[in-house]
C-alpha positions as CSV (number, residue, x, y, z in Angstrom):
1,M,119.8,64.4,79.2
2,T,117.9,62.4,76.7
3,D,115.5,64.4,74.4
4,T,111.8,63.5,75.5
5,V,109.2,63.4,73.0
6,I,105.8,62.8,73.0
7,N,104.4,61.2,69.7
8,R,100.8,61.0,69.4
9,S,101.6,57.3,67.5
10,D,103.2,56.2,70.9
11,P,101.1,54.3,73.5
12,E,99.0,56.3,75.7
13,P,100.8,56.9,79.0
14,D,98.5,55.4,81.9
15,D,97.7,57.9,84.7
16,K,100.5,58.4,87.6
17,G,100.5,54.7,88.7
18,P,103.7,53.1,89.2
19,G,104.6,52.5,85.8
20,F,104.2,56.1,85.0
21,W,106.8,57.3,87.2
22,S,109.4,54.6,86.8
23,R,109.2,55.4,83.0
24,M,109.7,58.8,83.6
25,R,112.5,58.3,86.0
26,T,114.1,56.2,83.1
27,T,113.4,58.5,80.3
28,L,114.9,62.0,82.4
29,K,117.5,60.1,84.0
30,L,116.4,60.8,87.5
31,P,118.1,58.9,90.4
32,A,116.8,55.6,92.1
33,R,114.2,55.9,94.6
34,K,116.0,55.2,98.3
35,R,114.1,53.5,101.0
36,P,115.0,54.7,104.7
37,K,116.7,52.1,106.9
38,G,116.8,51.5,110.4
39,P,114.6,50.2,113.5
40,W,111.3,51.8,113.5
41,W,111.8,53.1,117.2
42,K,114.8,55.2,116.3
43,I,114.2,58.9,116.4
44,S,114.0,59.7,112.8
45,M,115.8,63.3,111.3
46,L,111.7,64.1,110.3
47,T,111.0,63.8,114.1
48,V,114.1,66.3,114.9
49,I,112.9,68.4,112.2
50,G,109.0,68.2,113.4
51,F,110.1,69.1,116.9
52,G,112.2,72.2,115.5
53,I,109.1,73.2,113.7
54,L,106.8,72.8,117.6
55,I,109.7,75.3,118.9
56,G,109.6,77.6,116.2
57,T,106.0,78.2,115.9
58,I,105.8,78.8,119.7
59,G,108.5,81.1,119.3
60,V,106.3,82.9,116.6
61,R,103.2,83.2,118.9
62,I,105.5,84.7,121.7
63,V,107.1,87.2,119.5
64,D,103.6,87.8,118.0
65,P,104.0,89.4,114.8
66,P,101.3,91.2,112.9
67,L,100.0,88.2,110.7
68,V,99.8,85.9,113.7
69,E,98.1,88.9,115.7
70,T,95.8,89.3,112.4
71,A,94.7,85.7,112.2
72,R,93.6,86.1,116.0
73,V,91.8,89.1,116.1
74,K,89.9,88.0,112.6
75,T,88.5,85.3,115.1
76,F,87.4,87.7,117.4
77,D,85.7,89.2,114.9
78,L,83.7,86.1,113.7
79,Y,82.8,85.9,117.7
80,N,81.4,89.4,117.6
81,R,79.5,89.1,114.5
82,L,78.0,85.4,116.1
83,K,77.2,87.1,119.4
84,P,76.7,90.7,119.3
85,R,76.2,92.9,122.1
86,T,72.6,93.4,123.0
87,P,72.1,97.0,123.0
88,S,70.3,99.2,125.4
89,D,66.8,100.2,124.3
90,P,66.1,103.1,124.6
91,S,69.9,103.8,124.2
92,P,71.5,106.4,126.4
93,V,73.3,107.8,123.4
94,V,71.9,109.9,120.6
95,I,74.0,110.2,117.4
96,V,73.2,113.9,116.3
97,D,73.9,112.6,112.3
98,F,75.2,115.2,109.7
99,D,73.2,112.8,107.2
100,E,72.4,113.6,103.7
101,R,69.2,114.9,104.2
102,S,70.7,117.6,106.9
103,L,73.3,118.5,104.1
104,E,70.7,119.1,101.4
105,E,68.4,121.2,103.9
106,I,71.0,123.6,105.5
107,G,73.8,123.1,103.3
108,Q,77.0,121.8,102.4
109,W,79.6,121.0,105.2
110,P,81.1,122.8,107.2
111,W,78.1,124.9,108.7
112,P,78.6,128.1,109.6
113,R,79.4,128.0,113.3
114,T,75.8,130.1,114.2
115,V,74.0,127.1,113.1
116,V,76.2,124.6,115.0
117,A,75.4,127.2,117.8
118,D,71.6,126.7,117.4
119,M,72.5,123.0,117.0
120,I,74.0,123.0,120.8
121,A,71.0,125.2,121.9
122,A,68.6,123.1,120.8
123,T,70.1,120.1,122.6
124,R,70.6,121.9,125.4
125,D,66.8,122.9,125.1
126,Y,65.8,119.3,125.1
127,G,67.4,118.4,128.4
128,M,70.2,116.3,126.7
129,A,73.0,115.5,129.6
130,V,76.2,116.5,127.2
131,I,76.9,116.9,123.6
132,G,80.3,115.6,122.0
133,F,81.7,116.7,118.7
134,D,83.2,113.7,116.6
135,V,84.3,116.8,114.2
136,V,87.3,119.4,114.8
137,F,86.7,123.3,114.1
138,A,90.5,123.4,113.4
139,E,90.3,126.9,111.3
140,P,88.2,130.2,111.8
141,D,84.7,130.6,110.4
142,R,84.8,131.9,106.5
143,T,81.5,132.8,107.0
144,S,82.0,135.5,110.0
145,P,81.1,139.1,109.9
146,E,84.6,140.3,109.6
147,S,85.5,137.3,107.1
148,I,82.9,138.5,105.0
149,A,83.9,142.0,105.2
150,N,87.4,141.6,104.5
151,S,86.6,139.4,101.5
152,I,83.9,141.9,99.9
153,R,85.8,144.4,97.1
154,G,84.5,147.4,96.4
155,A,81.9,147.7,99.2
156,D,80.4,150.4,101.0
157,E,82.9,151.5,103.6
158,V,80.0,152.0,106.4
159,M,78.7,148.4,105.6
160,I,82.2,147.4,106.1
161,Q,82.6,148.9,109.4
162,Q,79.3,147.5,110.3
163,L,80.1,144.1,109.6
164,Q,83.3,144.3,111.7
165,K,81.3,145.1,114.5
166,L,79.3,142.5,114.6
167,P,80.4,139.5,117.0
168,S,82.5,136.6,115.1
169,N,80.6,133.3,114.7
170,E,83.1,131.6,117.0
171,S,82.0,134.2,119.8
172,V,78.5,133.1,118.9
173,M,79.3,129.6,119.5
174,A,81.2,130.0,122.4
175,A,78.6,132.0,124.2
176,T,76.2,128.7,123.6
177,M,78.6,126.3,124.5
178,R,79.0,128.0,128.0
179,T,75.2,127.2,128.3
180,M,75.4,123.5,127.9
181,R,78.2,120.7,128.6
182,T,80.0,120.3,125.5
183,V,83.1,118.4,124.8
184,L,84.9,119.1,121.8
185,G,87.0,116.7,119.6
186,Q,90.5,116.8,119.0
187,A,92.6,114.8,116.6
188,G,96.1,113.2,117.4
189,T,98.4,113.5,114.1
190,K,101.6,111.5,113.6
191,T,102.9,114.7,111.4
192,P,104.5,117.4,114.0
193,K,103.0,120.7,113.9
194,D,105.1,123.9,113.4
195,D,102.6,125.8,115.4
196,I,102.0,124.7,119.0
197,P,98.5,124.3,119.9
198,P,97.6,126.6,122.9
199,P,97.7,125.5,126.5
200,V,94.2,125.4,126.8
201,A,93.9,122.7,124.2
202,H,96.3,120.7,125.9
203,T,94.3,120.5,129.3
204,T,93.1,117.3,130.3
205,S,91.0,115.3,133.2
206,V,93.4,112.3,133.3
207,L,94.9,113.5,137.0
208,G,97.0,110.6,137.9
209,W,97.9,106.9,137.9
210,K,98.9,104.0,140.0
211,G,101.5,101.2,140.0
212,G,103.7,102.9,137.3
213,D,104.1,105.3,134.7
214,P,101.8,104.6,131.6
215,N,103.6,106.9,129.2
216,D,105.5,103.8,128.6
217,Y,103.1,101.9,127.2
218,I,100.1,104.1,125.6
219,V,99.6,105.0,122.1
220,T,101.8,108.5,121.4
221,Q,100.9,111.2,118.8
222,P,103.7,113.8,118.3
223,S,101.5,116.7,117.8
224,L,97.5,117.8,117.9
225,I,94.6,119.3,115.7
226,N,92.6,121.5,118.2
227,N,89.8,123.5,117.9
228,V,90.2,127.3,117.2
229,L,91.2,129.0,120.6
230,P,87.5,130.8,121.5
231,L,86.0,127.4,121.1
232,E,88.6,125.8,123.2
233,E,88.3,127.8,126.1
234,A,84.2,127.6,126.1
235,A,84.3,123.6,126.2
236,S,83.5,121.8,129.2
237,G,86.1,119.1,128.2
238,R,88.6,118.2,125.2
239,A,89.0,114.9,124.3
240,L,90.7,112.9,121.3
241,F,88.1,111.2,118.6
242,S,90.7,109.5,116.4
243,V,90.3,105.9,116.2
244,D,93.2,104.2,114.5
245,D,92.9,101.4,111.9
246,E,94.4,98.0,113.0
247,V,96.8,96.2,110.4
248,D,94.0,94.9,108.6
249,G,92.2,98.3,108.3
250,V,89.4,97.3,110.7
251,V,88.6,99.3,113.9
252,R,88.6,97.0,117.2
253,R,90.6,98.7,119.9
254,V,89.9,102.4,120.8
255,P,92.9,103.9,123.1
256,L,91.1,105.2,126.2
257,I,94.3,107.6,126.7
258,T,96.9,108.7,124.7
259,N,100.1,110.4,125.0
260,V,99.9,113.7,122.9
261,A,103.1,115.7,122.6
262,G,103.9,115.2,126.4
263,T,99.9,115.4,127.6
264,I,97.7,112.2,128.4
265,K,94.6,113.2,126.7
266,P,91.0,110.5,127.0
267,T,89.2,109.5,124.1
268,L,85.6,111.6,123.4
269,S,83.7,108.8,124.8
270,M,85.4,108.8,128.5
271,E,85.3,112.5,128.6
272,M,81.8,112.7,127.6
273,L,80.7,110.4,130.2
274,R,83.1,112.6,133.0
275,V,81.4,115.7,131.9
276,A,77.7,114.1,132.0
277,F,78.4,112.8,135.4
278,N,80.3,115.4,136.6
279,G,83.3,113.2,137.3
280,N,86.2,114.2,139.0
281,S,88.7,112.9,136.8
282,I,89.9,109.6,134.9
283,F,92.5,107.5,136.5
284,V,94.9,105.0,135.3
285,R,95.6,101.6,137.2
286,M,99.0,100.0,136.4
287,N,100.2,96.5,136.8
288,E,103.6,94.4,135.8
289,G,102.3,93.9,132.3
290,G,101.2,97.3,131.3
291,I,97.9,99.3,132.0
292,Q,95.3,97.2,133.7
293,D,92.3,99.6,133.3
294,V,91.2,103.0,133.4
295,V,88.7,104.2,136.0
296,L,86.3,107.3,135.7
297,Q,85.8,108.1,139.0
298,V,82.1,109.6,139.6
299,P,81.3,111.5,143.2
300,G,78.9,109.2,145.1
301,T,79.5,105.9,143.0
302,P,82.1,103.4,142.8
303,G,82.8,104.8,139.1
304,Y,83.6,103.0,136.1
305,A,86.7,100.9,135.9
306,V,87.0,99.7,132.1
307,P,89.5,97.1,131.7
308,T,91.9,97.6,128.7
309,D,95.1,96.0,127.1
310,E,98.5,96.7,128.2
311,K,98.9,99.9,125.9
312,G,95.3,101.2,127.3
313,R,93.2,100.0,124.3
314,V,89.6,99.0,125.1
315,W,88.2,96.2,122.7
316,V,85.0,97.5,121.4
317,Y,82.0,95.2,122.0
318,F,79.9,96.3,118.9
319,A,76.1,95.5,118.7
320,E,74.6,94.8,115.7
321,P,74.4,98.3,113.2
322,T,71.4,100.2,113.8
323,T,69.5,102.1,111.1
324,F,70.2,105.8,109.8
325,N,67.6,108.5,110.6
326,T,63.9,107.2,109.3
327,G,61.7,110.5,109.3
328,D,59.8,108.7,112.5
329,Y,62.7,108.8,114.9
330,S,62.3,104.8,115.2
331,S,66.4,104.5,114.8
332,R,68.0,103.4,117.7
333,L,70.8,105.8,117.4
334,Y,70.5,108.2,115.0
335,V,68.6,111.7,114.6
336,S,69.0,114.2,111.8
337,A,70.9,117.2,112.9
338,A,68.7,119.1,110.9
339,D,65.9,117.8,112.8
340,I,67.4,118.6,116.3
341,I,68.4,122.2,114.6
342,K,64.6,123.0,113.7
343,K,63.2,121.2,116.7
344,R,61.1,118.6,115.0
345,V,62.2,115.4,117.2
346,P,59.9,114.5,120.3
347,V,61.3,115.5,124.0
348,E,61.3,112.2,125.1
349,R,63.3,110.8,122.3
350,L,66.2,113.2,123.7
351,Q,65.8,114.1,126.9
352,G,68.6,112.6,129.3
353,R,70.4,111.6,126.3
354,L,74.5,112.0,125.5
355,A,74.7,113.5,122.0
356,L,77.2,112.5,120.0
357,V,77.8,114.7,116.6
358,G,78.9,112.9,113.3
359,T,78.6,111.9,110.6
360,S,76.9,108.9,108.1
361,A,77.4,111.0,104.9
362,V,79.9,109.2,102.6
363,G,81.1,112.4,101.1
364,L,82.3,113.4,104.7
365,L,84.9,110.2,104.8
366,D,83.8,109.0,107.9
367,I,83.2,105.6,107.2
368,R,84.9,102.7,109.1
369,A,85.4,98.8,108.8
370,T,84.6,97.1,111.9
371,P,84.1,93.6,113.2
372,I,80.2,93.9,112.9
373,E,79.8,95.7,109.6
374,P,82.8,96.5,106.9
375,R,81.0,100.1,106.3
376,L,80.0,101.9,109.8
377,P,80.1,105.3,110.5
378,G,82.9,106.6,112.8
379,V,81.1,108.1,115.2
380,E,79.1,104.8,116.0
381,V,82.0,103.3,117.2
382,H,82.5,106.0,120.4
383,A,78.2,105.1,120.9
384,N,79.1,101.5,121.2
385,L,81.9,102.3,123.5
386,I,79.9,104.6,125.8
387,E,76.9,101.8,125.8
388,S,79.4,99.2,126.7
389,I,80.7,101.4,129.3
390,L,77.3,102.3,131.0
391,Q,76.5,98.2,130.6
392,Q,79.4,97.6,132.0
393,T,79.9,94.8,129.3
394,Y,83.5,94.4,128.5
395,L,85.5,92.2,126.1
396,A,88.9,91.2,127.2
397,H,92.1,89.3,126.4
398,P,93.8,89.1,129.3
399,V,97.5,87.8,129.4
400,E,96.8,84.4,130.9
401,M,95.1,83.5,127.8
402,N,98.4,83.9,125.9
403,L,99.4,81.1,128.1
404,V,97.0,78.7,127.6
405,E,97.4,79.2,123.8
406,I,101.0,78.5,124.3
407,L,100.3,75.3,126.4
408,F,97.8,74.0,124.2
409,M,100.5,74.2,121.3
410,A,103.5,72.3,123.3
411,F,101.0,69.6,124.6
412,S,99.0,68.7,121.3
413,G,102.7,68.9,119.5
414,I,104.1,66.7,121.4
415,I,101.4,64.2,121.2
416,L,101.4,64.0,117.3
417,L,105.5,63.7,117.5
418,V,104.7,60.4,119.1
419,L,101.5,59.2,117.7
420,V,101.8,60.0,114.0
421,P,105.2,57.6,113.1
422,R,103.7,54.6,115.1
423,L,100.1,55.1,114.5
424,G,99.7,56.5,110.9
425,P,98.1,59.4,109.4
426,F,94.2,58.5,110.0
427,V,94.4,57.4,114.0
428,S,96.3,60.7,114.2
429,L,94.2,63.2,112.1
430,A,91.2,61.6,114.2
431,F,93.1,62.7,117.5
432,W,93.8,66.1,116.0
433,L,90.0,66.5,115.5
434,V,89.4,65.8,118.7
435,L,92.1,68.6,119.8
436,A,90.7,71.0,117.4
437,F,87.2,70.9,118.4
438,G,88.0,71.0,122.2
439,M,90.2,73.8,121.6
440,V,87.4,76.0,119.5
441,G,84.7,74.5,121.8
442,Y,86.5,76.1,125.1
443,S,87.2,79.6,122.7
444,W,83.7,79.8,122.2
445,Y,82.6,79.0,126.0
446,S,85.4,82.0,127.4
447,F,83.8,84.3,124.9
448,D,79.8,83.5,125.3
449,Q,80.0,83.0,129.2
450,H,82.7,85.7,130.0
451,L,83.4,87.8,127.2
452,L,87.1,86.4,127.1
453,F,89.3,85.8,123.9
454,L,91.2,82.8,123.7
455,D,92.6,82.3,120.1
456,P,91.9,78.7,118.8
457,V,93.2,79.4,115.3
458,Y,96.7,79.8,115.6
459,P,97.3,76.7,117.8
460,V,95.1,74.7,116.1
461,L,96.8,75.7,112.7
462,T,99.9,75.0,114.6
463,A,99.2,71.6,115.6
464,F,97.7,70.7,111.9
465,L,100.9,72.3,110.0
466,L,102.9,69.5,112.3
467,Y,100.6,66.9,111.6
468,L,100.5,67.5,107.7
469,F,104.6,67.6,107.6
470,L,104.8,64.3,109.5
471,A,102.0,62.5,107.9
472,F,103.0,63.2,104.3
473,S,106.8,63.4,104.7
474,N,106.8,60.3,102.9
475,Y,105.3,61.6,99.8
476,A,108.6,64.3,99.7
477,R,110.6,62.2,97.3
478,D,107.6,62.0,95.0
479,A,107.2,65.6,95.0
480,A,111.1,66.2,94.4
481,E,110.7,63.7,91.4
482,K,107.8,65.7,90.0
483,K,109.6,69.0,90.2
484,Q,112.5,67.2,88.1
485,V,109.9,66.1,85.5
486,R,108.6,69.6,85.2
487,G,111.9,71.1,85.0
488,A,112.7,68.6,82.2
489,F,109.4,69.3,80.1
490,A,109.7,73.1,80.8
491,Q,112.2,73.6,77.9
492,Y,109.2,72.4,75.4
493,L,106.0,73.6,76.9
494,S,104.4,76.7,78.6
495,P,104.7,76.9,82.4
496,D,101.0,76.5,82.6
497,L,100.9,73.5,80.5
498,V,104.0,71.9,82.4
499,E,101.6,72.1,85.5
500,Q,98.7,70.2,84.0
501,L,101.0,67.9,82.2
502,A,102.8,67.0,85.6
503,E,99.3,66.7,87.4
504,N,97.5,64.7,84.2
505,P,99.9,63.6,81.7
506,D,97.1,62.5,79.3
507,Q,95.8,66.1,79.0
508,L,98.1,66.6,75.9
509,T,95.8,67.1,73.7
510,L,94.1,70.0,71.1
511,G,91.0,71.5,72.5
512,G,89.6,74.4,74.1
513,E,86.4,75.7,76.3
514,T,84.5,78.8,75.7
515,R,85.1,81.5,78.8
516,A,84.3,85.0,79.8
517,M,88.0,86.8,80.0
518,T,89.8,90.1,80.2
519,L,92.1,90.5,77.5
520,L,94.9,93.5,77.5
521,F,96.8,94.7,74.5
522,C,100.0,97.0,74.8
523,D,102.0,98.6,72.2
524,V,104.8,101.2,71.8
525,R,104.1,104.5,70.2
526,G,106.4,106.0,67.7
527,F,108.3,102.9,67.5
528,T,109.5,103.9,64.0
529,S,111.4,107.1,65.6
530,I,112.9,104.9,68.4
531,S,114.2,102.4,66.0
532,E,116.1,105.1,64.0
533,L,118.2,106.0,66.6
534,Y,119.2,102.3,66.7
535,K,119.8,101.6,63.0
536,S,123.5,101.3,63.3
537,D,123.0,99.0,66.6
538,P,120.3,96.5,66.3
539,Q,121.6,94.9,69.4
540,G,120.9,97.9,71.5
541,L,117.4,98.0,70.2
542,T,116.7,94.7,71.5
543,V,118.1,95.7,74.9
544,L,116.0,98.4,75.0
545,I,112.9,96.6,74.2
546,N,113.9,93.8,77.1
547,R,114.3,96.6,79.5
548,L,111.0,97.7,78.6
549,L,108.9,94.5,78.2
550,T,110.4,93.0,81.4
551,P,108.8,95.9,84.0
552,L,105.6,95.6,81.9
553,T,105.4,91.9,82.2
554,D,106.0,92.0,86.1
555,A,103.2,94.7,86.1
556,I,100.9,92.1,84.4
557,L,101.8,89.1,86.5
558,R,101.4,90.7,89.6
559,Q,97.8,91.2,88.8
560,K,97.9,87.3,88.1
561,G,97.6,87.8,84.1
562,T,98.9,85.5,81.6
563,I,101.4,86.5,79.3
564,D,99.8,85.0,75.7
565,K,102.9,86.4,73.8
566,Y,105.3,89.2,72.7
567,M,104.8,90.5,69.0
568,G,108.0,92.8,68.7
569,D,107.1,95.6,70.8
570,C,103.1,94.7,71.8
571,I,102.1,92.5,74.8
572,M,98.9,90.5,74.7
573,A,97.9,89.3,77.9
574,F,94.5,87.7,79.7
575,W,92.9,87.2,82.9
576,N,90.4,84.1,83.9
577,A,92.8,81.3,82.5
578,P,94.1,78.8,83.2
579,I,93.2,80.0,86.9
580,Q,89.8,81.8,87.2
581,I,89.9,84.9,88.8
582,E,86.7,86.4,90.2
583,D,88.0,90.5,89.7
584,Q,89.6,89.7,86.5
585,E,88.3,93.2,85.4
586,R,90.0,95.2,88.2
587,A,93.3,93.4,87.9
588,A,93.9,94.3,84.4
589,C,93.0,98.0,84.7
590,A,95.2,97.7,88.0
591,S,97.9,96.2,86.1
592,A,97.5,98.7,83.2
593,L,97.7,101.6,85.7
594,D,101.0,99.8,87.0
595,M,102.5,99.5,83.6
596,F,102.3,103.3,83.3
597,R,104.3,104.0,86.6
598,E,106.8,101.1,85.5
599,L,107.3,103.1,82.4
600,E,107.7,106.4,83.7
601,A,110.2,105.2,86.2
602,L,112.0,103.6,83.1
603,N,112.0,106.9,81.0
604,A,113.3,108.8,84.4
605,I,116.4,106.3,84.2
606,R,116.8,106.3,80.4
607,E,116.6,110.2,80.3
608,K,119.6,110.3,82.9
609,E,121.5,108.0,81.1
610,A,121.1,109.5,77.8
611,E,122.0,113.1,79.3
612,E,125.2,111.3,80.7
613,E,126.2,109.7,77.6
614,G,125.4,112.9,75.8
615,M,123.0,111.0,73.3
616,K,119.4,112.0,71.9
617,Y,116.4,110.7,74.2
618,L,113.5,109.7,73.3
619,P,110.9,108.6,75.8
620,L,108.8,105.5,75.6
621,N,105.2,105.6,75.5
622,I,102.7,102.8,75.1
623,G,99.2,102.7,74.1
624,I,96.8,99.9,76.4
625,G,93.3,98.6,74.9
626,I,91.4,96.4,77.5
627,N,88.1,94.5,76.8
628,T,86.2,91.6,78.4
629,G,84.0,89.1,76.7
630,D,83.6,85.5,75.8
631,V,86.4,83.7,73.9
632,V,87.8,80.4,73.3
633,V,91.0,79.6,75.4
634,G,92.8,76.2,75.3
635,N,95.6,74.4,73.5
636,M,95.5,75.5,69.9
637,G,97.8,75.0,67.0
638,S,98.5,71.9,64.7
639,E,99.1,68.2,66.0
640,Q,102.6,68.5,65.8
641,R,102.8,72.0,67.7
642,F,100.6,73.9,69.5
643,D,100.4,76.6,72.3
644,Y,98.1,77.9,75.0
645,S,96.1,80.7,73.6
646,V,92.4,82.6,73.0
647,L,90.4,82.9,70.2
648,G,87.5,85.0,69.7
649,D,85.9,88.7,68.9
650,A,86.4,90.1,72.4
651,V,90.3,89.5,71.4
652,N,90.1,91.2,68.2
653,L,88.2,94.0,69.7
654,A,90.6,94.5,72.5
655,A,93.5,94.7,70.0
656,R,91.7,97.7,67.9
657,L,90.7,99.3,71.2
658,E,94.6,99.7,71.8
659,G,94.9,101.1,68.4
660,Q,92.4,103.6,69.3
661,S,94.3,105.2,72.5
662,K,96.2,107.2,70.0
663,S,93.2,108.2,68.1
664,Y,91.6,109.6,71.3
665,G,94.9,111.3,73.0
666,V,94.5,108.8,76.0
667,K,96.8,106.0,77.4
668,T,94.2,103.2,77.8
669,V,90.9,102.7,76.2
670,L,88.5,100.3,78.0
671,G,85.6,98.3,76.3
672,D,82.1,98.7,77.8
673,D,81.9,95.7,79.3
674,T,85.2,96.2,81.3
675,N,83.8,99.6,82.3
676,K,80.7,98.1,84.0
677,K,83.0,96.3,85.9
678,V,85.3,98.7,87.5
679,E,83.6,102.0,87.2
680,D,82.9,102.1,90.8
681,E,86.6,101.3,91.5
682,F,88.6,103.2,89.2
683,A,88.2,106.7,87.5
684,T,87.2,106.2,84.0
685,L,85.3,108.6,81.4
686,E,83.4,107.6,78.3
687,L,85.2,108.2,75.1
688,D,82.8,107.8,72.3
689,L,80.3,105.4,70.7
690,I,82.6,103.9,68.0
691,A,82.4,101.2,65.1
692,V,86.1,100.2,64.9
693,K,87.4,99.1,61.6
694,G,86.3,95.7,60.9
695,K,83.1,95.6,62.7
696,T,79.8,97.0,62.1
697,E,78.4,97.0,65.2
698,A,79.0,100.0,67.7
699,V,80.7,99.9,71.1
700,R,81.0,102.5,74.1
701,I,84.2,102.9,74.7
702,F,85.9,104.4,77.7
703,T,89.6,105.8,79.1
704,L,91.1,104.8,82.5
705,L,92.5,107.5,84.5
706,G,93.6,106.7,87.8
707,E,92.6,104.5,91.0
708,K,90.0,104.8,94.0
709,D,91.3,108.1,95.1
710,M,91.1,109.9,92.2
711,L,87.6,108.3,91.4
712,D,86.5,110.0,95.1
713,S,88.2,113.5,94.5
714,S,85.9,116.2,93.9
715,D,88.2,117.6,91.2
716,F,87.6,114.2,89.0
717,Q,83.9,114.2,89.9
718,N,83.8,118.1,88.6
719,L,85.0,116.8,85.5
720,K,83.0,113.9,85.1
721,Q,79.9,115.6,85.2
722,S,81.1,118.3,82.8
723,H,82.8,115.8,80.2
724,N,79.2,114.2,80.3
725,G,77.9,117.5,79.5
726,F,80.1,117.6,76.5
727,L,79.2,114.2,75.1
728,D,75.4,115.2,75.4
729,A,76.2,118.6,73.3
730,Y,78.2,116.7,70.8
731,R,75.6,113.9,70.1
732,A,73.1,116.4,70.0
733,Q,75.2,118.1,67.3
734,E,75.3,121.2,69.4
735,W,78.6,122.0,68.2
736,E,79.5,125.6,69.2
737,K,78.3,124.2,73.1
738,A,80.3,121.7,72.5
739,I,83.9,123.3,71.7
740,E,82.9,125.6,74.7
741,I,82.7,122.9,77.3
742,G,85.6,120.8,75.6
743,E,87.8,124.2,76.0
744,A,87.0,124.6,79.6
745,N,87.4,120.9,80.3
746,G,90.8,120.9,79.0
747,K,92.1,123.1,81.5
748,L,90.9,120.9,84.4
749,M,93.0,118.4,86.3
750,D,96.2,119.9,85.1
751,G,94.7,119.2,81.5
752,L,94.6,115.5,82.0
753,M,92.2,115.4,79.2
754,A,93.3,118.5,77.1
755,E,94.6,116.1,74.1
756,F,91.5,114.4,73.9
757,Y,89.3,117.9,73.6
758,E,91.2,119.0,70.9
759,I,91.1,115.8,68.7
760,Y,87.3,116.0,69.4
761,K,87.7,119.6,68.2
762,E,89.3,119.1,64.9
763,R,86.4,116.1,64.3
764,I,83.4,118.8,65.2
765,S,85.3,120.9,62.5
766,E,85.2,118.2,59.6
767,F,81.4,117.9,60.8
768,Q,80.4,121.7,60.6
769,E,82.1,121.8,57.1
770,N,80.5,118.4,56.2
771,P,77.0,118.6,58.2
772,L,75.8,115.2,59.4
773,P,72.1,114.1,59.1
774,A,69.9,115.3,61.5
775,D,69.2,111.7,62.7
776,W,72.7,111.0,63.4
777,D,72.8,108.1,65.9
778,G,76.1,109.6,67.3
779,V,78.4,106.7,66.1
780,Y,81.8,107.4,64.8
781,V,83.3,105.2,62.2
782,A,86.6,104.6,62.6
783,T,88.8,104.4,59.5
784,T,92.2,103.2,61.1
785,K,93.1,100.2,63.1
């Protein structure tokens, strides 16, 4: 291929008009463009391919993979938000809420079973119809007298015997349960258990079915997390409160019945209604497609027939989320558990209601994503289901709707195959718009008037995909030629610039723009020692560095980062250019954690290789610095040669932070601006207020330790609280207190920050020998890069 040189002295190429592509074709020796021949009425290969696409998309809809189902249910979510269920007011349900105020007033969860017994007794005294628990009491109460007696060391023997004679907390709660209709919650688990739950835990109110065996369709769980035996024996009913997320993590459907270890069990909502109404049983009706509905039989009434999908799952029709306990009992659903226990609630607010016991406290981890609200207490899902059953307002997606969707796809596809080649793209687009609006309108009408789900998204998108294929097939050759141009210029320019040049060739000029970006520097620790192992094999050192840089680069690219350059064993990367990224700080931090995981995997492989070859093994270690700030990004260099890069103070600071990772005994150092954006998503700790070398202005720096699961863990929260106390003592020059806290903190979370506290201990020793001024501002001046 002839070398292609773009010189500023050459005439500027015009935009992508006919002349440009003809010149490119000549310069790059591309094949001459060929025009199709033959009569217009002849069936072309494109039409055949289009018909194949239509058949294929219909086949995908019939198979209904998770991706297609997710797109469909997202539409149903939108409908639920546009027209939420009109709730009952007053509601027949009251959520007895373990809210933050209850936990502050009564104590942390789990409460003693005697306190729970007081709550059950209060609901009885208020005249409530039934109480159901969206929690499970799986372990014996550790505050029972016998447990306390066995845990006291050195106590008087008489006192121990007196404690052992007292009734257990479980027996107190069980005795209270026998005076009030109580439904205990149980949880299905996908992990088989070695210990088999007692038979009473498996007793069920589902007595039978008609039209087939539901076990062939319903959700199954291999084992059960049940309550302790005295409570199970005293309960009026036992049911599952487990609510499984769907593929996208949203709760839409709740199985009314579940097969747990061979026994069919009802969901908590149905069992509460059965107990409250003295129902005979919960009956399952089948048809040829699976489960048709689940019927609650109530003496003297027709009962409640709840339509389900073929697996026995009911679509929950959500009302708008209600406010939590407001103190004046104006919340439609929620009442604080503390207020009920202490009987501060007016009788008319609770009398005759169904009590659902659950939690809205974030710390108790029962927060769910739902179509109507991304963060909804799980207990409110059951409350919405009970209200829907009592109102008999049910959502449904019957099998017939699948047939309607497939027929629409076939009809619109065949019409487009006929119209597009003959009438052109604009008339065909108008026809597609008519079909699309008609399908969407009919779908909304079905939901609005009949609460039926008809998916308009997949059929409409399928028709549009076919339209695009047919309408723009004439441009396919231009796209292929553009690809060849990219391949030619890729030998000379960076990939990002190649893309810009392919779209607008006249952009090949010097310049830049100011943009807020996140920068990452990564360097290998102890590289000199590793190099000595390869002093007689420089090529082997090159191979090693390539083995390291490849997975680290992959980790950056997976998070949409841009590799700026490699500097020996160092990587420089950035986010938010050339493509803007809204969560650039999160992406950079996620990339850093992924880089350490990749490094750990590589070191494990290298250690095994070294052992097999009988060679000395030195692990590879890296340090990372991440900073966010305004920089200049663009084409930089000379008129003869330039590259896409960044300049600015934020870049220099990111490089300095990487160097400080070793000085503080941590893997990653974050700038203050970066930490502010990610402190609610990642586990970070403040390191210092430091003036890095080359800068007089102090910056607050942090370390990145882990992801959201670590951030939410109690171990980390304890460490963070104590760590902040350490920094307070350090900055107040309370040296002995700081050393004491640091030594204790160094043992937390398996010594996660032990090296950091040892470094500070050495620094404090220097300050003790060379005292600081009384008005010291806490800034540490770094003497190394």
